[in-house]
FIFIKE-756136 format. One record per residue: residue number from 1; residue in three letters; x, y, z negated of N, C-alpha, C, O in turn. Coordinates in nm, 3 decimals. Layout:
! FIFIKE-756136
pos | code | n.X | n.Y | n.Z | ca.X | ca.Y | ca.Z | c.X | c.Y | c.Z | o.X | o.Y | o.Z
NUM | ALA | X | Y | Z | X | Y | Z | X | Y | Z | X | Y | Z
...
***
This chain:
! FIFIKE-756136
pos | code | n.X | n.Y | n.Z | ca.X | ca.Y | ca.Z | c.X | c.Y | c.Z | o.X | o.Y | o.Z
1 | MET | 8.256 | 10.876 | -11.465 | 8.319 | 11.049 | -11.431 | 8.170 | 11.088 | -11.418 | 8.069 | 11.019 | -11.402
2 | LYS | 8.191 | 11.228 | -11.430 | 8.063 | 11.315 | -11.411 | 8.081 | 11.365 | -11.269 | 8.192 | 11.384 | -11.219
3 | TYR | 7.989 | 11.382 | -11.220 | 7.982 | 11.449 | -11.087 | 7.944 | 11.615 | -11.132 | 7.874 | 11.648 | -11.227
4 | PHE | 8.004 | 11.694 | -11.046 | 7.984 | 11.824 | -11.055 | 7.931 | 11.863 | -10.942 | 8.002 | 11.851 | -10.842
5 | LYS | 7.804 | 11.916 | -10.928 | 7.719 | 11.908 | -10.785 | 7.775 | 12.063 | -10.720 | 7.809 | 12.079 | -10.603
6 | ARG | 7.775 | 12.131 | -10.788 | 7.827 | 12.266 | -10.732 | 7.942 | 12.240 | -10.635 | 7.936 | 12.253 | -10.512
7 | ALA | 8.037 | 12.205 | -10.698 | 8.154 | 12.185 | -10.675 | 8.199 | 12.047 | -10.578 | 8.313 | 12.040 | -10.531
8 | ASN | 8.090 | 11.937 | -10.553 | 8.103 | 11.797 | -10.508 | 8.226 | 11.748 | -10.516 | 8.313 | 11.722 | -10.432
9 | ILE | 8.218 | 11.737 | -10.670 | 8.337 | 11.644 | -10.685 | 8.318 | 11.588 | -10.829 | 8.248 | 11.641 | -10.915
10 | TYR | 8.377 | 11.493 | -10.840 | 8.361 | 11.367 | -10.971 | 8.496 | 11.400 | -11.055 | 8.609 | 11.407 | -11.008
11 | LYS | 8.459 | 11.418 | -11.186 | 8.622 | 11.447 | -11.273 | 8.576 | 11.341 | -11.377 | 8.466 | 11.289 | -11.385
12 | ASN | 8.688 | 11.322 | -11.455 | 8.680 | 11.257 | -11.600 | 8.658 | 11.383 | -11.714 | 8.651 | 11.504 | -11.689
13 | SER | 8.651 | 11.321 | -11.840 | 8.628 | 11.404 | -11.899 | 8.736 | 11.499 | -11.997 | 8.702 | 11.554 | -12.102
14 | THR | 8.871 | 11.503 | -11.938 | 8.962 | 11.607 | -11.938 | 9.002 | 11.662 | -11.797 | 9.096 | 11.741 | -11.792
15 | GLY | 8.943 | 11.629 | -11.690 | 8.975 | 11.689 | -11.591 | 9.075 | 11.654 | -11.497 | 9.091 | 11.708 | -11.387
16 | THR | 9.154 | 11.547 | -11.553 | 9.315 | 11.487 | -11.504 | 9.266 | 11.409 | -11.391 | 9.336 | 11.440 | -11.295
17 | ASN | 9.170 | 11.314 | -11.355 | 9.122 | 11.251 | -11.267 | 9.016 | 11.302 | -11.189 | 8.906 | 11.324 | -11.240
18 | THR | 9.044 | 11.326 | -11.039 | 8.934 | 11.395 | -10.982 | 8.913 | 11.322 | -10.863 | 9.007 | 11.266 | -10.809
19 | PHE | 8.766 | 11.316 | -10.804 | 8.767 | 11.248 | -10.688 | 8.680 | 11.392 | -10.607 | 8.592 | 11.449 | -10.671
20 | TYR | 8.712 | 11.433 | -10.480 | 8.653 | 11.526 | -10.388 | 8.578 | 11.451 | -10.283 | 8.620 | 11.370 | -10.200
21 | VAL | 8.464 | 11.494 | -10.305 | 8.392 | 11.368 | -10.211 | 8.377 | 11.430 | -10.063 | 8.374 | 11.363 | -9.960
22 | GLU | 8.369 | 11.529 | -10.070 | 8.389 | 11.569 | -9.891 | 8.537 | 11.523 | -9.829 | 8.549 | 11.472 | -9.718
23 | GLU | 8.636 | 11.549 | -9.911 | 8.769 | 11.511 | -9.849 | 8.790 | 11.360 | -9.864 | 8.864 | 11.297 | -9.789
24 | GLN | 8.724 | 11.309 | -9.960 | 8.765 | 11.168 | -9.966 | 8.875 | 11.132 | -10.022 | 8.938 | 11.038 | -9.974
25 | CYS | 8.924 | 11.206 | -10.144 | 9.040 | 11.213 | -10.178 | 9.045 | 11.247 | -10.337 | 8.980 | 11.333 | -10.397
26 | ALA | 9.141 | 11.154 | -10.387 | 9.139 | 11.133 | -10.532 | 9.291 | 11.192 | -10.588 | 9.399 | 11.166 | -10.535
27 | THR | 9.275 | 11.256 | -10.678 | 9.443 | 11.305 | -10.744 | 9.418 | 11.270 | -10.910 | 9.317 | 11.281 | -10.980
28 | SER | 9.567 | 11.221 | -10.943 | 9.581 | 11.211 | -11.083 | 9.634 | 11.340 | -11.099 | 9.699 | 11.394 | -11.009
29 | TYR | 9.604 | 11.410 | -11.241 | 9.686 | 11.523 | -11.278 | 9.682 | 11.629 | -11.142 | 9.766 | 11.719 | -11.147
30 | GLY | 9.614 | 11.628 | -11.049 | 9.609 | 11.727 | -10.974 | 9.746 | 11.744 | -10.854 | 9.785 | 11.843 | -10.792
31 | TRP | 9.780 | 11.642 | -10.856 | 9.898 | 11.608 | -10.753 | 9.939 | 11.491 | -10.720 | 10.029 | 11.489 | -10.637
32 | TRP | 9.904 | 11.400 | -10.755 | 9.933 | 11.260 | -10.720 | 9.819 | 11.219 | -10.654 | 9.715 | 11.205 | -10.717
33 | GLU | 9.826 | 11.196 | -10.520 | 9.692 | 11.129 | -10.451 | 9.710 | 10.977 | -10.473 | 9.810 | 10.908 | -10.490
34 | TYR | 9.607 | 10.957 | -10.470 | 9.591 | 10.802 | -10.483 | 9.455 | 10.722 | -10.404 | 9.436 | 10.601 | -10.414
35 | VAL | 9.372 | 10.813 | -10.328 | 9.283 | 10.773 | -10.288 | 9.286 | 10.889 | -10.180 | 9.290 | 11.007 | -10.216
36 | LYS | 9.282 | 10.845 | -10.025 | 9.264 | 10.942 | -9.943 | 9.231 | 10.908 | -9.807 | 9.288 | 10.806 | -9.767
37 | ARG | 9.151 | 10.965 | -9.722 | 9.111 | 10.886 | -9.593 | 9.224 | 10.968 | -9.502 | 9.251 | 11.088 | -9.501
38 | ILE | 9.279 | 10.855 | -9.427 | 9.440 | 10.867 | -9.352 | 9.361 | 10.803 | -9.213 | 9.306 | 10.694 | -9.225
39 | ASN | 9.358 | 10.869 | -9.093 | 9.333 | 10.856 | -8.963 | 9.178 | 10.775 | -8.985 | 9.181 | 10.668 | -8.924
40 | GLY | 9.077 | 10.791 | -9.037 | 8.972 | 10.738 | -9.033 | 8.968 | 10.628 | -9.143 | 8.865 | 10.561 | -9.156
41 | GLN | 9.064 | 10.609 | -9.212 | 9.073 | 10.497 | -9.306 | 9.086 | 10.540 | -9.428 | 9.162 | 10.636 | -9.443
42 | LEU | 9.034 | 10.496 | -9.519 | 9.037 | 10.516 | -9.675 | 9.115 | 10.416 | -9.702 | 9.115 | 10.303 | -9.652
43 | VAL | 9.191 | 10.464 | -9.793 | 9.333 | 10.418 | -9.843 | 9.379 | 10.450 | -9.988 | 9.400 | 10.564 | -10.029
44 | PHE | 9.393 | 10.339 | -10.058 | 9.377 | 10.338 | -10.215 | 9.546 | 10.302 | -10.250 | 9.596 | 10.203 | -10.196
45 | ASN | 9.610 | 10.366 | -10.320 | 9.713 | 10.357 | -10.381 | 9.708 | 10.301 | -10.507 | 9.651 | 10.347 | -10.606
46 | ASN | 9.781 | 10.182 | -10.495 | 9.744 | 10.085 | -10.615 | 9.871 | 10.067 | -10.679 | 9.876 | 9.969 | -10.752
47 | TYR | 10.007 | 10.159 | -10.667 | 10.105 | 10.155 | -10.763 | 10.057 | 10.215 | -10.871 | 9.973 | 10.303 | -10.884
48 | THR | 10.143 | 10.137 | -10.973 | 10.150 | 10.170 | -11.122 | 10.237 | 10.287 | -11.151 | 10.359 | 10.280 | -11.159
49 | TYR | 10.174 | 10.382 | -11.164 | 10.281 | 10.509 | -11.182 | 10.293 | 10.560 | -11.322 | 10.396 | 10.619 | -11.354
50 | SER | 10.166 | 10.537 | -11.433 | 10.174 | 10.534 | -11.567 | 10.068 | 10.511 | -11.599 | 9.972 | 10.529 | -11.526
51 | ASN | 10.059 | 10.456 | -11.742 | 9.936 | 10.412 | -11.803 | 9.826 | 10.496 | -11.775 | 9.727 | 10.442 | -11.726
52 | SER | 9.821 | 10.644 | -11.800 | 9.692 | 10.693 | -11.768 | 9.670 | 10.697 | -11.638 | 9.549 | 10.695 | -11.612
53 | THR | 9.747 | 10.703 | -11.538 | 9.720 | 10.696 | -11.408 | 9.676 | 10.542 | -11.351 | 9.612 | 10.528 | -11.246
54 | THR | 9.715 | 10.441 | -11.428 | 9.640 | 10.304 | -11.441 | 9.494 | 10.291 | -11.453 | 9.421 | 10.232 | -11.374
55 | ASN | 9.450 | 10.366 | -11.584 | 9.337 | 10.381 | -11.618 | 9.249 | 10.472 | -11.525 | 9.131 | 10.444 | -11.508
56 | HIS | 9.305 | 10.580 | -11.465 | 9.253 | 10.664 | -11.325 | 9.205 | 10.573 | -11.236 | 9.092 | 10.583 | -11.187
57 | GLN | 9.287 | 10.476 | -11.208 | 9.265 | 10.441 | -11.071 | 9.138 | 10.298 | -11.123 | 9.040 | 10.259 | -11.060
58 | SER | 9.180 | 10.260 | -11.226 | 9.040 | 10.173 | -11.281 | 8.915 | 10.254 | -11.265 | 8.828 | 10.215 | -11.188
59 | ALA | 8.904 | 10.347 | -11.321 | 8.806 | 10.448 | -11.334 | 8.754 | 10.466 | -11.185 | 8.635 | 10.458 | -11.159
60 | MET | 8.838 | 10.486 | -11.103 | 8.814 | 10.535 | -10.928 | 8.780 | 10.416 | -10.851 | 8.720 | 10.426 | -10.744
61 | ARG | 8.820 | 10.284 | -10.909 | 8.756 | 10.149 | -10.840 | 8.602 | 10.130 | -10.861 | 8.520 | 10.089 | -10.779
62 | SER | 8.585 | 10.169 | -10.988 | 8.444 | 10.206 | -11.017 | 8.365 | 10.302 | -10.972 | 8.249 | 10.272 | -10.943
63 | LEU | 8.403 | 10.417 | -10.958 | 8.340 | 10.499 | -10.887 | 8.308 | 10.465 | -10.746 | 8.196 | 10.480 | -10.698
64 | LEU | 8.404 | 10.421 | -10.687 | 8.422 | 10.398 | -10.520 | 8.316 | 10.291 | -10.501 | 8.250 | 10.289 | -10.396
65 | ARG | 8.291 | 10.183 | -10.616 | 8.215 | 10.105 | -10.584 | 8.052 | 10.140 | -10.569 | 7.971 | 10.118 | -10.479
66 | ASP | 8.040 | 10.205 | -10.704 | 7.916 | 10.268 | -10.734 | 7.874 | 10.370 | -10.607 | 7.759 | 10.387 | -10.567
67 | LEU | 7.988 | 10.430 | -10.558 | 7.956 | 10.515 | -10.423 | 7.941 | 10.466 | -10.271 | 7.931 | 10.531 | -10.167
68 | GLY | 7.944 | 10.308 | -10.298 | 7.930 | 10.245 | -10.177 | 8.059 | 10.195 | -10.087 | 8.050 | 10.146 | -9.974
69 | TYR | 8.166 | 10.214 | -10.154 | 8.272 | 10.201 | -10.080 | 8.334 | 10.072 | -10.126 | 8.376 | 10.068 | -10.242
70 | HIS | 8.344 | 9.969 | -10.051 | 8.345 | 9.813 | -10.075 | 8.489 | 9.796 | -10.023 | 8.574 | 9.728 | -10.080
71 | SER | 8.507 | 9.862 | -9.914 | 8.638 | 9.806 | -9.864 | 8.737 | 9.911 | -9.819 | 8.705 | 10.002 | -9.744
72 | TYR | 8.851 | 9.896 | -9.864 | 8.970 | 10.030 | -9.826 | 9.116 | 9.938 | -9.821 | 9.132 | 9.822 | -9.860
73 | LEU | 9.204 | 10.019 | -9.767 | 9.327 | 9.975 | -9.736 | 9.421 | 9.961 | -9.870 | 9.463 | 10.071 | -9.904
74 | ILE | 9.455 | 9.877 | -9.936 | 9.571 | 9.899 | -10.051 | 9.706 | 9.882 | -10.033 | 9.759 | 9.772 | -10.015
75 | ILE | 9.774 | 10.011 | -10.038 | 9.891 | 10.012 | -10.076 | 9.964 | 10.052 | -10.173 | 9.899 | 10.094 | -10.269
76 | GLU | 10.117 | 10.056 | -10.188 | 10.157 | 10.102 | -10.320 | 10.286 | 10.215 | -10.242 | 10.375 | 10.193 | -10.160
77 | ALA | 10.243 | 10.340 | -10.315 | 10.319 | 10.436 | -10.275 | 10.372 | 10.525 | -10.389 | 10.311 | 10.628 | -10.418
78 | PRO | 10.483 | 10.489 | -10.453 | 10.518 | 10.548 | -10.590 | 10.527 | 10.688 | -10.555 | 10.535 | 10.745 | -10.664
79 | GLY | 10.529 | 10.775 | -10.461 | 10.547 | 10.918 | -10.440 | 10.394 | 10.965 | -10.434 | 10.371 | 11.086 | -10.440
80 | GLY | 10.299 | 10.881 | -10.424 | 10.132 | 10.907 | -10.373 | 10.128 | 10.890 | -10.232 | 10.226 | 10.861 | -10.164
81 | LEU | 9.986 | 10.911 | -10.181 | 9.979 | 10.923 | -10.060 | 10.017 | 11.007 | -9.996 | 10.013 | 10.988 | -9.874
82 | GLN | 10.070 | 11.132 | -10.046 | 10.098 | 11.253 | -9.976 | 10.250 | 11.213 | -9.942 | 10.313 | 11.300 | -9.882
83 | ASP | 10.319 | 11.088 | -9.973 | 10.452 | 11.048 | -9.930 | 10.421 | 10.904 | -9.895 | 10.423 | 10.813 | -9.978
84 | LEU | 10.392 | 10.890 | -9.762 | 10.402 | 10.737 | -9.717 | 10.524 | 10.696 | -9.708 | 10.534 | 10.573 | -9.709
85 | ASP | 10.643 | 10.769 | -9.697 | 10.803 | 10.704 | -9.693 | 10.828 | 10.652 | -9.803 | 10.920 | 10.571 | -9.812
86 | SER | 10.738 | 10.693 | -9.931 | 10.788 | 10.617 | -10.048 | 10.722 | 10.485 | -10.036 | 10.764 | 10.391 | -10.104
87 | ALA | 10.622 | 10.469 | -9.957 | 10.551 | 10.288 | -9.976 | 10.667 | 10.227 | -9.893 | 10.693 | 10.109 | -9.920
88 | ILE | 10.747 | 10.291 | -9.792 | 10.812 | 10.224 | -9.677 | 10.952 | 10.169 | -9.801 | 10.991 | 10.057 | -9.831
89 | LYS | 10.992 | 10.294 | -9.842 | 11.126 | 10.261 | -9.932 | 11.092 | 10.152 | -10.068 | 11.177 | 10.104 | -10.144
90 | TYR | 10.967 | 10.135 | -10.073 | 10.903 | 10.091 | -10.216 | 10.941 | 9.911 | -10.163 | 11.015 | 9.831 | -10.221
91 | TYR | 10.867 | 9.891 | -10.048 | 10.830 | 9.764 | -9.965 | 10.993 | 9.709 | -9.926 | 11.020 | 9.589 | -9.935
92 | LYS | 11.076 | 9.792 | -9.891 | 11.210 | 9.748 | -9.839 | 11.286 | 9.721 | -9.946 | 11.372 | 9.638 | -9.918
93 | SER | 11.289 | 9.762 | -10.071 | 11.351 | 9.735 | -10.168 | 11.293 | 9.579 | -10.238 | 11.362 | 9.491 | -10.289
94 | LYS | 11.167 | 9.581 | -10.221 | 11.114 | 9.432 | -10.282 | 11.175 | 9.353 | -10.215 | 11.240 | 9.265 | -10.272
95 | ILE | 11.169 | 9.363 | -10.068 | 11.196 | 9.277 | -9.959 | 11.376 | 9.225 | -9.988 | 11.428 | 9.114 | -9.987
96 | GLU | 11.425 | 9.343 | -10.009 | 11.619 | 9.335 | -10.032 | 11.625 | 9.261 | -10.164 | 11.737 | 9.218 | -10.192
97 | ASN | 11.530 | 9.238 | -10.249 | 11.565 | 9.208 | -10.407 | 11.549 | 9.049 | -10.387 | 11.632 | 8.966 | -10.425
98 | LEU | 11.432 | 9.023 | -10.324 | 11.376 | 8.888 | -10.284 | 11.480 | 8.792 | -10.211 | 11.508 | 8.676 | -10.241
99 | ARG | 11.536 | 8.883 | -10.095 | 11.639 | 8.818 | -9.997 | 11.761 | 8.799 | -10.101 | 11.837 | 8.703 | -10.090
100 | ALA | 11.774 | 8.893 | -10.199 | 11.919 | 8.884 | -10.241 | 11.911 | 8.723 | -10.331 | 12.000 | 8.638 | -10.340
101 | ALA | 11.783 | 8.723 | -10.383 | 11.732 | 8.619 | -10.510 | 11.757 | 8.471 | -10.425 | 11.821 | 8.377 | -10.474
102 | MET | 11.707 | 8.469 | -10.317 | 11.703 | 8.346 | -10.224 | 11.852 | 8.332 | -10.172 | 11.892 | 8.215 | -10.164
103 | ALA | 11.926 | 8.415 | -10.143 | 12.058 | 8.387 | -10.105 | 12.173 | 8.306 | -10.247 | 12.280 | 8.246 | -10.231
104 | LYS | 12.100 | 8.333 | -10.374 | 12.187 | 8.271 | -10.481 | 12.202 | 8.124 | -10.486 | 12.101 | 8.056 | -10.464
105 | PRO | 12.331 | 8.058 | -10.516 | 12.319 | 7.925 | -10.493 | 12.222 | 7.879 | -10.601 | 12.171 | 7.940 | -10.696
106 | ARG | 12.208 | 7.726 | -10.550 | 12.129 | 7.653 | -10.658 | 11.955 | 7.710 | -10.682 | 11.869 | 7.671 | -10.761
107 | THR | 11.954 | 7.789 | -10.606 | 11.794 | 7.804 | -10.595 | 11.684 | 7.717 | -10.568 | 11.695 | 7.675 | -10.452
108 | ARG | 11.592 | 7.676 | -10.620 | 11.507 | 7.568 | -10.577 | 11.428 | 7.613 | -10.464 | 11.389 | 7.730 | -10.458
109 | LYS | 11.397 | 7.509 | -10.356 | 11.312 | 7.535 | -10.230 | 11.198 | 7.563 | -10.291 | 11.160 | 7.674 | -10.254
110 | ALA | 11.113 | 7.504 | -10.380 | 10.985 | 7.572 | -10.397 | 10.956 | 7.745 | -10.447 | 10.850 | 7.805 | -10.432
111 | LYS | 11.065 | 7.791 | -10.500 | 11.067 | 7.906 | -10.548 | 11.112 | 7.993 | -10.423 | 11.039 | 8.091 | -10.405
112 | ASN | 11.199 | 7.980 | -10.348 | 11.225 | 8.019 | -10.221 | 11.115 | 8.040 | -10.132 | 11.086 | 8.154 | -10.094
113 | ALA | 11.060 | 7.953 | -10.099 | 10.914 | 7.946 | -10.000 | 10.827 | 8.035 | -10.090 | 10.767 | 8.107 | -10.010
114 | GLU | 10.796 | 8.063 | -10.194 | 10.746 | 8.143 | -10.283 | 10.796 | 8.301 | -10.233 | 10.723 | 8.392 | -10.192
115 | ARG | 10.924 | 8.303 | -10.248 | 10.970 | 8.416 | -10.209 | 10.963 | 8.474 | -10.087 | 10.957 | 8.596 | -10.073
116 | GLN | 10.963 | 8.401 | -10.004 | 10.954 | 8.394 | -9.863 | 10.813 | 8.433 | -9.853 | 10.782 | 8.524 | -9.776
117 | SER | 10.738 | 8.383 | -9.911 | 10.568 | 8.441 | -9.872 | 10.536 | 8.575 | -9.953 | 10.436 | 8.644 | -9.934
118 | ASP | 10.629 | 8.599 | -10.041 | 10.613 | 8.763 | -10.093 | 10.672 | 8.826 | -10.008 | 10.627 | 8.940 | -9.994
119 | ILE | 10.783 | 8.792 | -9.921 | 10.851 | 8.878 | -9.833 | 10.768 | 8.932 | -9.699 | 10.766 | 9.041 | -9.642
120 | ASN | 10.698 | 8.802 | -9.677 | 10.614 | 8.833 | -9.551 | 10.508 | 8.919 | -9.573 | 10.473 | 8.999 | -9.486
121 | PHE | 10.429 | 8.905 | -9.737 | 10.314 | 8.985 | -9.750 | 10.389 | 9.149 | -9.751 | 10.330 | 9.251 | -9.715
122 | TYR | 10.487 | 9.144 | -9.787 | 10.536 | 9.308 | -9.798 | 10.560 | 9.337 | -9.655 | 10.518 | 9.446 | -9.616
123 | GLU | 10.608 | 9.277 | -9.587 | 10.644 | 9.293 | -9.411 | 10.514 | 9.351 | -9.370 | 10.512 | 9.458 | -9.311
124 | SER | 10.375 | 9.267 | -9.405 | 10.298 | 9.330 | -9.340 | 10.253 | 9.453 | -9.435 | 10.207 | 9.552 | -9.378
125 | LYS | 10.261 | 9.452 | -9.541 | 10.208 | 9.605 | -9.610 | 10.286 | 9.729 | -9.494 | 10.215 | 9.814 | -9.440
126 | MET | 10.418 | 9.723 | -9.472 | 10.500 | 9.800 | -9.440 | 10.418 | 9.816 | -9.270 | 10.407 | 9.926 | -9.215
127 | SER | 10.379 | 9.717 | -9.222 | 10.335 | 9.735 | -9.097 | 10.211 | 9.816 | -9.083 | 10.183 | 9.889 | -8.988
128 | GLU | 10.121 | 9.788 | -9.217 | 10.007 | 9.872 | -9.219 | 10.060 | 10.024 | -9.242 | 10.044 | 10.107 | -9.153
129 | VAL | 10.106 | 10.047 | -9.332 | 10.166 | 10.190 | -9.351 | 10.249 | 10.253 | -9.218 | 10.210 | 10.366 | -9.189
130 | PHE | 10.333 | 10.213 | -9.151 | 10.356 | 10.255 | -9.002 | 10.263 | 10.265 | -8.914 | 10.272 | 10.353 | -8.829
131 | ALA | 10.156 | 10.177 | -8.916 | 10.029 | 10.203 | -8.855 | 9.970 | 10.336 | -8.884 | 9.938 | 10.417 | -8.797
132 | LEU | 9.953 | 10.355 | -9.045 | 9.900 | 10.481 | -9.068 | 9.968 | 10.611 | -9.031 | 9.911 | 10.715 | -8.997
133 | GLN | 10.095 | 10.591 | -9.041 | 10.206 | 10.676 | -9.000 | 10.196 | 10.736 | -8.872 | 10.195 | 10.857 | -8.851
134 | LYS | 10.189 | 10.635 | -8.778 | 10.143 | 10.690 | -8.638 | 10.039 | 10.739 | -8.588 | 10.035 | 10.792 | -8.477
135 | GLY | 9.924 | 10.725 | -8.679 | 9.783 | 10.769 | -8.616 | 9.795 | 10.939 | -8.679 | 9.724 | 11.025 | -8.626
136 | ALA | 9.892 | 10.978 | -8.801 | 9.885 | 11.081 | -8.823 | 9.950 | 11.195 | -8.742 | 9.935 | 11.312 | -8.776
***
């Protein structure tokens, strides 16, 4: 990504992937926020929105590493970081689907243990998003 000194931003060659240095915010196609500082914490939206956005996210991970940002909170928010409620809905949907799969007869114990582990992971991610929302 190329740095534009006067504007203090990084952009890809087509201008569809932008990182605003002062705000510490990245957008894909000018509207879908996938990196943002929320309540003092840098947050990276790892939701796979489209193929081009996945490429944007990959380039941004490299840029963040180059700029010295080695730790950030990773969540999945389909509506972008401007809509944290979309992350809550996404995680609730994942949990519901896993619980429905566990309730099916003749499911294997090992597979259900794996599903329970995934449920615990999604619940912890929901807690992180709730903490971000509370601080806002």
